[in-house]
C-alpha positions in Angstrom: -14.4 -29.6 2.7 -11.3 -31.4 1.4 -7.8 -29.9 1.7 -7.6 -29.3 -2.0 -11.0 -27.6 -2.1 -10.1 -25.5 0.9 -6.7 -24.5 -0.6 -8.4 -23.6 -3.9 -11.0 -21.5 -2.1 -8.3 -19.6 -0.3 -6.5 -18.9 -3.6 -9.7 -17.7 -5.1 -10.3 -15.4 -2.1 -6.8 -14.0 -2.3 -7.1 -13.4 -6.0 -10.5 -11.7 -5.5 -9.3 -9.5 -2.7 -6.2 -8.6 -4.6 -8.2 -7.6 -7.7 -10.6 -5.5 -5.6 -7.6 -3.8 -3.9 -6.0 -3.1 -7.3 -9.3 -1.7 -8.6 -9.6 0.5 -5.5 -6.0 1.8 -6.0 -6.9 2.8 -9.5 -10.2 4.4 -8.6 -9.8 6.0 -5.2 -7.6 8.8 -6.5 -10.5 10.0 -8.7 -12.4 10.8 -5.5 -9.6 13.1 -4.2 -7.9 14.0 -7.4 -10.0 17.0 -8.3 -7.8 19.1 -6.0 -4.3 17.8 -6.4 -3.0 19.0 -3.1 -5.8 17.2 -1.2 -5.4 14.1 -3.4 -1.7 13.7 -2.8 -2.1 14.5 0.9 -4.7 11.7 1.5 -2.5 9.1 -0.3 -5.6 7.2 -1.6 -3.6 4.5 -3.4 -1.8 3.5 -0.1 -5.0 2.3 1.7 -5.9 -0.6 -0.7 -2.3 -1.7 -1.0 -1.8 -1.9 2.7 -5.2 -3.7 3.0 -4.1 -6.2 0.3 -1.0 -7.0 2.3 -3.0 -7.6 5.5 -5.8 -9.5 3.8 -3.9 -11.6 1.1 -0.4 -11.9 2.4 3.0 -10.4 1.4 3.3 -11.7 -2.2 -0.1 -10.3 -3.2 0.5 -7.0 -1.3 3.9 -6.7 -3.0 2.5 -7.4 -6.5 -0.5 -5.0 -6.1 1.6 -2.3 -4.6 4.2 -2.5 -7.4 1.6 -2.7 -10.2 -0.9 -0.1 -9.0 1.0 3.2 -9.5 2.6 2.0 -12.8 -0.8 0.8 -14.2 -2.5 4.0 -13.1 0.2 6.1 -14.7 -0.2 4.2 -18.0 -4.0 4.3 -18.0 -4.6 7.8 -16.6 -1.3 9.7 -16.8 -1.2 10.1 -13.0 1.0 9.9 -11.2 3.6 10.9 -13.7 5.6 7.8 -14.6 9.1 9.3 -13.7 9.8 10.0 -10.9 6.3 9.7 -9.3 4.9 6.3 -10.3 8.3 4.5 -10.4 9.2 5.7 -6.8 5.6 4.9 -5.6 5.8 1.4 -7.1 8.7 0.6 -4.8 7.2 2.3 -1.9 3.8 0.6 -2.2 5.4 -2.8 -2.9 7.2 -2.4 0.4 3.9 -1.4 2.1 2.0 -4.4 0.9 4.9 -6.8 1.4 5.9 -5.7 4.9 2.3 -5.3 6.1 1.4 -8.9 4.9 4.6 -10.5 6.2 4.5 -8.9 9.7 0.8 -9.5 10.1 1.5 -13.2 9.8 4.2 -12.9 12.4 2.5 -10.6 15.0 -0.6 -11.4 17.1 -3.9 -10.7 15.4 -4.7 -8.0 17.8 -5.1 -4.2 17.5 -1.5 -3.6 18.8 -0.2 -6.3 16.4 -2.0 -4.7 13.5 -0.7 -1.3 14.4 2.9 -2.6 14.8 2.7 -4.2 11.3 1.1 -1.0 9.8 3.6 1.4 11.4 6.7 -0.6 10.4 5.3 -1.0 6.8 4.6 2.7 6.6 8.1 3.7 7.8 9.9 1.3 5.6 7.8 2.2 2.6 8.6 5.9 3.0 12.3 5.2 3.4 12.2 3.1 0.2 10.3 5.9 -1.6 13.0 8.4 -0.5 15.8 6.1 -1.7 14.0 5.6 -5.1 13.5 9.3 -5.5 17.1 9.9 -4.7 18.3 7.4 -7.2 15.9 8.7 -9.9 17.0 12.3 -9.2 20.6 11.2 -9.5 19.9 9.6 -12.9 18.0 12.6 -14.1 20.7 15.0 -12.8 18.3 16.6 -10.4 18.6 17.2 -6.7 16.6 15.5 -4.0 17.3 16.9 -0.6 16.5 15.6 2.9 14.1 18.5 3.2 12.3 17.3 0.1 12.2 13.8 1.5 10.7 15.1 4.8 8.2 17.2 3.0 7.0 14.5 0.6 7.2 11.6 3.0 5.8 13.1 6.1 4.7 16.8 6.1 2.5 16.7 3.0 1.2 13.2 3.8 0.1 13.8 7.4 -3.7 13.7 6.5 -3.1 10.4 4.6 -1.1 8.9 7.5 -3.9 9.8 9.9 -6.5 8.2 7.6 -4.4 5.1 7.3 -3.8 4.8 11.1 -7.6 5.2 11.7 -9.1 3.1 8.9 -6.8 0.2 8.3 -6.6 -1.4 11.8 -10.4 -1.2 12.1 -11.0 -2.8 8.8 -8.4 -5.5 9.2 -9.5 -6.3 12.8 -13.2 -6.5 11.7 -12.4 -8.8 8.8 -10.3 -11.0 11.0 -13.0 -11.3 13.6 -15.5 -12.1 10.8 -13.2 -14.9 9.5 -12.8 -13.1 6.1 -9.0 -12.6 6.2 -7.2 -14.7 3.5 -3.7 -14.1 4.9 -3.3 -17.5 6.4 -2.1 -21.0 5.4 
């Protein structure tokens, strides 16, 4: 296969994976959304965004992460646009961007995947907290450190566990199968 054909094939694979991840981010919340407390605790939009970063690279992960909550808010009314979808857009953009960027830098091993994932998750949550703080300031509402801990960690523990279990297994399996598009 020529270099041009190979590059085009990689672009098509990235576009396809990104589209699938965006579709999953829009649809997965329907599976958990019947009980809002469970749906928000499992963080269903986070999984496809993180996978997009790992599989497609940081630009695609950033784009899908930023677009998914805003598009879902416009199409389905959930999450509520302000502050929910706006803060999530920044959080998920960081998830996809950092996961994709670090995955390129770290070894393609389970520890490397976990390091990329954990750093992306922490930075994304910090950015979510900053976005919520800014939005609360604009709206004249309060956003305390306790609210940050509750929203970023306590309420999200089930989702964090699911992400830590599922994502490394999926990424490692796709890498071993040669299906990862996060490469030159």
